[in-house]
Every structure is written in structure tokens, then in C-alpha cells.
C-alpha positions in Angstrom: 16.7 17.1 6.9 18.4 13.9 7.8 18.0 10.2 7.9 19.0 8.7 11.2 20.0 5.3 12.6 19.8 4.0 16.2 23.2 3.7 17.8 24.0 1.2 20.5 23.0 3.8 23.1 19.7 4.4 21.4 20.6 7.8 20.0 20.1 9.0 16.4 23.2 9.5 14.2 23.2 11.7 11.1 24.0 9.7 8.0 22.8 11.8 5.0 20.9 14.9 4.1 19.4 16.8 1.2 17.7 14.0 -0.7 15.0 14.3 -3.3 12.5 11.4 -3.0 9.4 9.6 -4.3 8.0 6.6 -2.6 6.7 4.2 -5.2 8.8 2.4 -7.8 7.6 2.4 -11.4 9.8 -0.4 -12.6 8.2 -2.3 -15.4 5.8 0.4 -16.1 3.7 0.1 -19.3 5.8 1.5 -22.1 3.2 1.1 -24.9 0.6 3.0 -23.0 2.7 5.8 -21.6 6.3 6.9 -22.0 6.4 8.8 -18.7 7.3 7.8 -15.2 4.3 8.4 -13.0 5.0 10.5 -10.0 5.3 8.5 -6.8 3.3 11.2 -5.0 0.3 10.5 -7.1 0.4 6.8 -6.5 1.0 7.1 -2.8 -1.8 9.7 -2.5 -4.2 7.0 -3.8 -3.1 3.8 -2.1 -4.2 3.5 1.5 -0.8 3.5 3.2 -1.5 6.1 6.0 1.6 5.3 8.1 4.0 6.6 5.5 5.4 10.1 6.2 6.9 12.5 3.7 9.7 14.6 5.2 11.5 17.0 2.9 10.5 14.8 -0.1 11.6 11.6 1.5 9.2 8.9 2.5 9.6 6.9 5.8 7.7 4.2 7.5 8.2 1.8 10.4 7.8 -1.5 8.6 8.7 -5.1 9.4 10.9 -4.3 12.3 12.8 -1.4 10.8 12.5 2.2 9.6 12.3 2.0 5.9 13.2 5.1 3.8 12.6 5.4 0.1 13.4 7.8 -2.6 13.0 7.7 -6.4 14.5 9.6 -9.3 13.8 9.2 -13.0 15.8 5.9 -13.3 16.2 4.5 -9.8 14.5 3.5 -6.6 16.7 3.9 -3.6 16.1 2.5 -0.1 17.6 2.6 3.3 16.8 0.6 6.4 17.5 1.4 10.0 17.2 -1.4 12.6 16.8 -0.9 16.3 19.4 -2.6 18.5 16.7 -3.1 21.1 13.1 -2.2 20.3 11.8 0.2 23.0 8.5 -1.0 24.4 6.2 1.5 26.0 5.1 1.3 29.6 1.7 -0.3 30.4 -1.0 0.8 30.5 -1.3 1.3 27.6 -0.2 -2.1 26.5 2.9 -2.7 24.4 4.4 -5.7 22.8 6.3 -7.1 19.9 6.1 -5.6 16.4 4.1 -7.1 13.6 7.1 -8.8 12.1 10.6 -10.2 13.0 13.5 -7.8 13.6 16.5 -9.2 11.8 20.1 -8.1 12.5 22.2 -6.2 10.1 23.9 -9.5 9.0 20.5 -10.9 8.1 19.2 -7.7 6.4 16.3 -8.7 4.1 15.4 -5.2 3.1 16.1 -5.8 -0.6 13.6 -8.6 -0.6 11.2 -6.5 1.4 11.3 -3.7 -1.1 10.6 -6.1 -4.0 7.8 -7.8 -2.0 6.1 -4.8 -0.5 6.1 -2.7 -3.6 5.0 -5.8 -5.7 7.7 -5.2 -8.3 7.6 -8.7 -9.7 4.6 -8.4 -12.1 5.2 -6.9 -15.5 2.9 -3.9 -15.8 3.3 -3.7 -19.6 2.0 -7.2 -20.0 -0.9 -6.6 -17.5 -2.0 -3.3 -19.0 -1.9 -4.8 -22.5 -3.8 -7.8 -21.4 -6.5 -5.7 -19.8 -6.7 -3.3 -22.7 -7.1 -6.2 -25.2 -10.3 -7.4 -23.5 -11.7 -4.1 -22.4 -12.0 -1.0 -24.6 -12.9 1.2 -21.7 -9.7 0.2 -19.9 -7.7 0.9 -23.0 -9.1 4.3 -23.2 -8.8 5.2 -19.5 -5.6 3.4 -18.4 -3.1 5.9 -20.0 -4.5 8.6 -17.6 -2.7 6.8 -14.7 0.1 4.4 -15.7 2.3 2.8 -13.0 -0.4 1.8 -10.5 0.7 -1.1 -8.3 -1.2 -3.0 -5.6 1.1 -3.1 -2.5 1.6 -6.4 -0.8 0.8 -5.3 2.7 0.8 -7.1 6.0 -2.7 -8.6 6.4 -3.1 -7.4 10.0 -2.1 -3.9 9.2 -4.4 -3.8 6.1 -7.3 -5.1 8.3 -6.7 -2.4 11.0 -6.4 0.3 8.4 -9.6 -0.5 6.6 -11.6 -0.9 9.9 -10.4 2.7 10.7 -11.4 3.8 7.2 -15.1 3.3 7.9 -16.9 6.7 7.4 -13.5 8.4 7.5 -11.0 10.4 5.5 -7.3 9.7 4.8 -6.1 12.4 7.2 -8.0 11.0 10.2 -7.1 7.4 9.2 -3.5 8.4 9.2 -3.8 10.0 12.6 -5.5 6.9 14.0 -2.9 4.6 12.7 -0.1 6.8 14.0 -1.7 6.9 17.4 -2.3 3.2 17.5 1.4 2.5 16.7 2.7 5.2 19.1 0.7 4.0 22.0 0.9 0.2 21.5 3.7 -0.6 19.1 7.5 -0.8 19.7 9.7 2.1 18.9 12.0 1.4 15.9 14.0 4.5 15.5 14.0 8.2 14.5 14.2 10.3 11.4 15.5 13.6 12.8 13.5 14.0 16.0 10.4 12.1 14.7 9.9 8.6 16.2 8.8 5.7 14.1 6.9 2.7 15.5 6.0 -0.7 14.2 2.4 -2.1 14.2 1.3 -3.7 17.4 0.3 -7.4 17.1 -3.3 -8.4 17.7 -2.5 -9.9 21.1 -1.4 -6.4 22.3 -4.8 -5.0 21.7 -6.7 -7.6 23.7 -6.2 -5.9 27.1 -9.6 -4.9 28.5 -8.5 -1.3 28.9 -7.7 -0.9 25.2 -11.2 -0.1 23.9 -11.7 2.8 26.4 -8.2 4.1 25.7 -8.7 4.1 21.9 -12.0 6.0 22.4 -10.0 8.6 24.4 -7.6 8.8 21.4 -10.5 9.6 19.0 -11.2 6.2 17.4 -15.0 6.5 18.3 -17.0 3.4 17.6 -14.0 1.9 15.7 -12.4 1.3 19.1 -14.9 -1.5 19.9 -14.4 -3.1 16.5 -10.6 -3.1 16.8 -10.6 -4.4 20.3 -13.1 -7.2 19.5 -11.4 -8.1 16.2 -8.0 -8.3 18.0 -9.6 -10.7 20.5 -11.1 -12.9 17.8 -7.9 -13.1 15.8 -5.9 -13.9 18.9 -8.3 -16.7 19.8 -8.0 -18.1 16.3 -4.2 -18.1 16.3 -3.1 -14.5 16.0 -1.6 -13.3 12.7 -1.0 -16.9 11.7 -4.7 -17.3 11.2 -4.8 -14.3 8.9 -1.9 -15.5 6.9 -3.5 -18.9 6.5 -6.2 -17.1 4.4 -3.5 -15.7 2.1 -3.3 -16.5 -1.6 -0.6 -19.2 -1.8 0.6 -17.7 -5.1 1.5 -14.6 -3.1 2.6 -15.9 0.2 4.3 -14.1 3.2 7.7 -12.9 2.2 10.2 -15.8 2.2 7.6 -18.6 1.9 7.3 -21.0 -1.0 4.8 -20.2 -3.8 2.1 -22.8 -4.5 -0.9 -23.0 -6.8 -4.1 -21.3 -5.8 -6.6 -23.3 -7.8 -8.8 -22.7 -10.8 -10.4 -19.3 -11.5 -14.2 -19.4 -11.2 -16.8 -16.6 -11.9 -16.9 -15.7 -8.3 -13.2 -16.0 -7.8 -11.0 -18.9 -6.7 -12.1 -21.1 -3.8 -9.4 -19.7 -1.5 -10.6 -16.2 -2.1 -14.2 -17.0 -1.3 -13.1 -18.8 1.9 -11.0 -15.8 3.0 -13.8 -13.4 2.2 -16.3 -15.3 4.3 -13.8 -15.7 7.2 -13.1 -12.0 7.3 -16.9 -11.3 7.5 -16.9 -13.0 10.9 -14.8 -10.1 12.3 -16.2 -7.0 13.9 -16.4 -3.9 11.7 -15.8 -6.0 8.5 -18.4 -5.9 5.7 -18.2 -7.0 2.1 -16.2 -4.0 0.9 -13.7 -4.1 3.8 -13.3 -7.8 3.4 -12.5 -7.4 -0.3 -10.0 -4.6 0.4 -8.2 -6.8 2.9 -8.3 -9.8 0.5 -6.9 -7.6 -2.3 -4.3 -5.6 -0.4 -3.5 -7.7 2.6 -4.0 -11.3 1.5 -3.0 -11.2 -2.2 -6.3 -12.3 -3.8 -6.1 -10.2 -7.0 -9.6 -11.1 -8.0 -11.1 -9.3 -5.0 -13.0 -6.2 -6.3 -14.0 -3.8 -3.6 -17.2 -2.0 -4.6 -18.2 1.3 -3.1 -20.5 4.1 -4.5 -17.7 5.4 -6.7 -17.1 2.0 -8.3 -20.8 1.6 -8.6 -20.9 4.9 -10.6 -18.2 3.6 -12.9 -20.1 0.4 -13.4 -23.2 2.3 -14.2 -21.6 4.7 -16.6 -19.1 2.5 -18.4 -20.4 -1.1 -18.0 -24.2 -0.7 -18.4 -25.2 -1.5 -14.8 -28.1 0.3 -13.2 -31.1 -1.2 -14.9 -33.5 -4.0 -13.9 -32.5 -6.0 -10.9 -29.2 -4.0 -10.6 -30.8 -0.6 -10.3 -29.4 -0.2 -6.8 -26.3 -1.3 -5.0 -27.6 -4.4 -3.3 -25.7 -7.5 -2.3 -26.7 -9.1 -5.6 -25.5 -6.0 -7.5 -22.2 -5.9 -5.5 -21.5 -9.6 -6.4 -22.6 -9.0 -10.1 -20.1 -6.1 -10.5 -17.3 -8.2 -9.1 -18.2 -11.1 -11.3 -18.4 -8.9 -14.4 -14.9 -7.4 -13.7 -13.5 -10.8 -13.0 -14.9 -12.1 -16.3 -13.2 -9.2 -18.1 -9.8 -9.0 -16.3 -9.2 -12.4 -14.7 -7.4 -13.1 -11.5 -6.0 -9.6 -11.2 -9.4 -7.9 -11.6 -8.9 -6.0 -8.4 -5.7 -4.5 -9.7 -7.3 -3.4 -13.0 -10.3 -2.0 -11.1 -7.9 0.1 -9.0 -6.4 1.6 -12.1 -9.8 2.7 -13.4 -10.8 3.9 -10.0 -7.6 6.0 -9.7 -7.9 7.3 -13.3 -11.5 8.3 -12.6 -10.4 10.2 -9.5 -7.9 12.1 -11.5 -10.6 13.0 -14.0 -12.7 14.4 -11.2 -9.7 16.4 -9.8 -9.1 17.9 -13.3 -12.7 18.9 -13.6 -12.5 20.7 -10.2 -9.3 22.4 -11.1 -10.8 23.7 -14.4 -13.2 25.8 -12.5 -10.6 27.9 -10.7 -9.6 31.4 -11.7 -7.5 31.9 -14.9 -4.5 33.1 -13.0 -4.5 30.1 -10.8 -5.0 27.8 -13.8 -1.9 29.3 -15.5 0.2 28.8 -12.3 -1.0 25.1 -12.0 -0.2 24.5 -15.7 3.3 25.7 -15.2 3.7 23.3 -12.3 2.3 20.5 -14.3 4.6 21.2 -17.2 7.5 21.2 -14.9 6.5 17.8 -13.5 5.8 16.5 -17.0 9.2 17.6 -18.2 10.8 15.6 -15.4 8.5 12.6 -15.9 8.3 12.5 -19.7 11.7 11.0 -20.3 11.5 7.6 -22.0 12.5 5.3 -19.2 13.4 1.9 -20.5 15.5 0.9 -17.5 15.3 0.9 -13.7 17.1 -0.5 -10.7 16.4 -0.8 -7.1 19.3 0.1 -4.9 20.1 0.3 -1.2 21.2 3.6 0.1 24.7 3.7 1.6 24.4 3.9 5.3 27.0 6.6 5.7 27.2 8.4 2.4 24.9 10.7 0.5 22.8 9.1 -2.2 24.0 9.0 -5.7 22.5 8.3 -9.1 23.7 5.2 -10.9 23.3 3.6 -14.3 20.2 1.7 -15.4 19.2 -1.8 -16.5 16.4 -3.4 -18.6 12.9 -2.2 -17.7 11.7 -5.8 -18.1 13.8 -6.8 -15.1 14.3 -5.2 -11.7 17.9 -5.4 -10.6 18.5 -4.9 -6.9 22.1 -3.8 -6.0 23.7 -2.7 -2.8 26.3 -0.1 -3.0 29.4 -1.2 -1.2 31.3 1.1 1.1 34.7 2.2 -0.2 
């Protein structure tokens, strides 16, 4: 396979091939809880990032005005970005418009900052896991099952669209919907081989009266109405600027100054509560979707999305399910969030996601234990092979940019308590 960049004439140029890749960095992974590097495939399989494509073990996505490609080995995370010279807009109808973010030139390449920001590499997972384990025996017991979980710092608009599409849906169909939305309404950014990659369309692009019927034709069903109406509401409120105004000021848009977010309360900080209520005014957004967007798109770490699976965890491990909390009502939903916030603090949504993910793995292991013996032996061999690769004690990690014209190479490592980003210079 190959990575490709857009030349001045718009054609794709081969720049490297034969790469082995994982998509999620595990820098600053908890060392006291696990000495292995968690496979990026497992993390990406859980987080809701449906626009990422895996091609021959390399992950690619049209993101922030570029095609971003990522790979990871046992010590390094590598990245490569491809910028379009001129973003190709699609004919109308359907509508087309600018991408969801600016498109910097090569001289103003901010991909290093984007990798750090998007993968949320700043927080120290060792400290967070130890903090959560100290106050919660259940977390201490379950967390080692899935070390290395990070909450991505997604674009708020993309997170909102993705979670509206997730209503009564599965990850395969969500991915198909997101790809169709970008392919029909977003600008073309570039190619990987012959596969085109598009950026997210802005809300204003989806306000055309023909959009709803066209999305229904594309298989969005009742979500077409929600997306069209939500795009109109957001455009009337100030487009993506309105969404970003709801963001946690401690986790601002990339490049903006960090500022305090206020004191933590049982129901979360005031800014979180304001953002949650504001999102509920949008079509197709209920309490859970609002919390998902607050957590993954607006940076409010105390947001705790509660669905039936989280409700089951609360019943089994945290003694919910009796008296006034015997069913998942609005009061119970809020009580579960408040309980987890009282335990884990302003990153309660992150800790909740670790338990949610660990619990899904337990379920998968129970399912796999029921297959025939021959199949079990084969699976164990594969798992051992992965464990052998992952079980090296990794104390150091870097984030590097892939050379644009050379094959990727492995480099040395740095302290695990720091993430060093380096760009390999051309010789």
C-alpha cells in the first residue's frame, strides 16, 4: 500500500509503502497498573471515531484540513500529514463548502500540535489511574484490564454529528453515514492510494433545503431531519463559533489560551451544566448524547454519559437499583453522574470510559470462551503473539513526524513522563 500526497496538479504521488501501524498513542500509559502497551486497535475499536480508515495496518483520516496518517510501534507514534493545494469542492446539488477547520500551508504546518491535541497526550495516565484507584476499589480492580484509554479531543461539530448518527445504530452504519456525509458535502483533501479523503462539512453547508431529502436517500433515515434542523439552529446561533463557546476553557480549541473553568460542584462545573442544557435545545440531542458531546467534543471531563450498559455497571458495582433508583429515570441518570463525579472528580467521564471499556472486554472474553476448543487454541496463539509484542516494559515514547519522501524508521526513546515531538529532517 502507499501513502500519497497531492501534487500541484492534484495527482497523488507515492511517498512510502510497507508500513506497520496502530492509531492511538499510549505515551504516559500507567506503568504501575500495567507494563504492556495497549494495542491501538483495541482503543480505536472502542472510541467513536468512525471516519478513521485502516488500510494495510495504517490509519488515515481527513482531519483539520489535511489527510492525517498515523502508525505506532512499541516505542514511537509516527504521523504524516498531506495538505491539499486547493481543496476540491463538489458540485451543487448536493451542497459543498469549506472544511471544518483551516487549511494551513506547509510552512505553517501545525500537525505536531494537532497530534498532541487530538490524541490528548498531555495528561499523565499514570497519575490519573492511580488517583482513581486510590478512591475507588472497583476501578483499581478493573482498570488493569484496559490500560491506555484516552478521551480524544474531537472537533465539537464532528462529535455532535457523529452522536446524532449513533442513535439506535451500530458502529458500521455510523461509519458509513459519516463517510457519505463527508463525501457528498465536504471538501476533498487528498488520496491514500486511490481512496479519497474528505473533511467534515461545516454546519452552514447542511442548511440547504434539499439536504434533508438527500440524506434520506443516502440512508440516514429520521436522523436526516435531526442533522438538517440542528445545522440550521447552529448556523443561526453563530455556526461552529457557538459550539466552541460552550467548550471547557481549560481545554480550549487548539492554539487558544487556557483559562480556569470554575469550581467543581456535585453536578459538575457551571460551564458544563450550561453546555449540557444548551445542547439539549438541538434536534436529536437527549441527555446521553449531550453528555457524549460535552465529554468528547467540548472537553468537559465530568460529563458521564449513561446508557443501559453503564446503568448495569452502576447496579452491579455501585449499589444502584434499589428504592427511587430502581429504574433508569432522569433522577437516576443524574444520580449516577453525581456519584461518579464525587468519586473521580473533574475527569469522571474519562474514568467511566475506562470501566465501560474494561467491561466490554470482559463480555467479549465470556463470548469467546464458549467457542470450540480448536478455535480457542487458535485465538490463544494470536493473543500470545500480541502479548509478546505488547508486553515489553515501555518507559519511553516519542511522537515523530513521518518523513514525506522516505520510508518510516524506528528511532530512540525518551522519558515516558514526557512526550517529545520531533520531526525527522531530510538529508
